[in-house]
KOLDORO-308142 format. One line per 2 residues: for each residue x, y, z of C-alpha. Coordinates in steps of 0.001 Angstrom, whole numbers, padded with zeros to 6 digits. Layout:
<setis>
X Y Z  ...
</setis>
This chain:
<setis>
004477 -013274 043376  005565 -010407 041174
007041 -007219 042621  004081 -005188 041304
001571 -007381 043134  003651 -007358 046301
003652 -003531 046392  -000041 -003125 045534
-001774 -001731 048617  -005476 -002509 048574
-006168 -001959 052265  -007920 001381 051760
-010216 000023 049068  -010876 -003138 051064
-011829 -001090 054125  -014097 001108 051977
-015932 -001825 050411  -016359 -003632 053725
-017932 -000534 055264  -020201 -000021 052264
-021335 -003651 052266  -024543 -002707 054039
-027692 -001134 052578  -028169 001283 055478
-024625 002594 055247  -024946 003011 051478
-028097 005034 052024  -026292 007168 054622
-023499 007927 052157  -026114 008896 049568
-027677 011336 052025  -024293 012761 052975
-023603 013532 049333  -026064 016407 049875
-024034 017889 052726  -023422 017702 056447
-026109 015993 058537  -026918 015423 062183
-027781 011998 063618  -031413 013108 063897
-031555 013676 060128  -030600 010061 059485
-033155 008871 062013  -035933 010794 060231
-034887 010040 056669  -034156 006334 057170
-036529 005472 060024  -033685 004306 062276
-033248 004379 066023  -030590 006648 067491
-028451 003696 068585  -028583 001993 065178
-027806 005286 063443  -024806 005930 065687
-023522 002368 065250  -023724 002558 061444
-022057 005976 061399  -019261 004635 063613
-018533 001945 061014  -018349 004605 058292
-016151 006831 060461  -013764 003988 061345
-013429 003229 057633  -012510 006857 056901
-015642 007485 054848  -017138 010149 057116
-015837 012798 059492  -017712 013968 062575
-017802 017207 064505  -019531 017954 067773
-021611 021082 068384  -022881 021008 071950
-024772 017758 072401  -025189 017236 068646
-022829 015365 066326  -022717 016290 062648
-021315 014078 059897  -019973 014762 056434
-018194 012760 053773  -014475 012696 054518
-011956 013748 051877  -010432 010626 050375
-006649 010580 050051  -006624 007290 048150
-007495 007964 044504  -009183 004565 044056
-011442 005183 047055  -012200 008715 045871
-013213 007451 042422  -015344 004637 043849
-017240 006944 046223  -017799 009451 043432
-019192 006727 041156  -021467 005409 043914
-022868 008841 044694  -023559 009444 040995
-025366 006106 040716  -027405 006771 043874
-029359 009578 042231  -030928 007034 039868
-032364 004829 042654  -035979 005379 043733
-035412 004352 047353  -032570 006823 047674
-034603 009631 046110  -037319 008872 048665
-034707 009062 051469  -033678 012502 050217
-037314 013644 050071  -037841 012543 053698
-034595 014257 054651  -035667 017528 053061
-039017 017403 054864  -037342 016799 058239
-034454 019217 057852  -036237 022468 058591
-034979 025279 060806  -033973 024081 064279
-034448 020438 063279  -031734 019397 065729
-032751 021559 068675
</setis>
């Protein structure tokens, strides 16, 4: 094994791709590219149960793809800043490609309809 291969650290990218290896999580990332969202927004936009939504978001959070903040009983998620340049570039490319997918545009339309004032109250 060469020294260059031995020092190549692909753990961050591997973790990213494993977490994104699911259609629901890809759709969540696409929605988060529009800004911070509450669990209830994902439920409405993707037609998911609260438990499934939370489980999928936990996978994304554990992979360092999303950050969460609590406000009372509500948890809000946003895309996490990526320190690894490869991961940053891959997420940016995915988000750009998402806008060309009909199913993802439909998710955004459902999100916008459900995201009115006091949607999480």
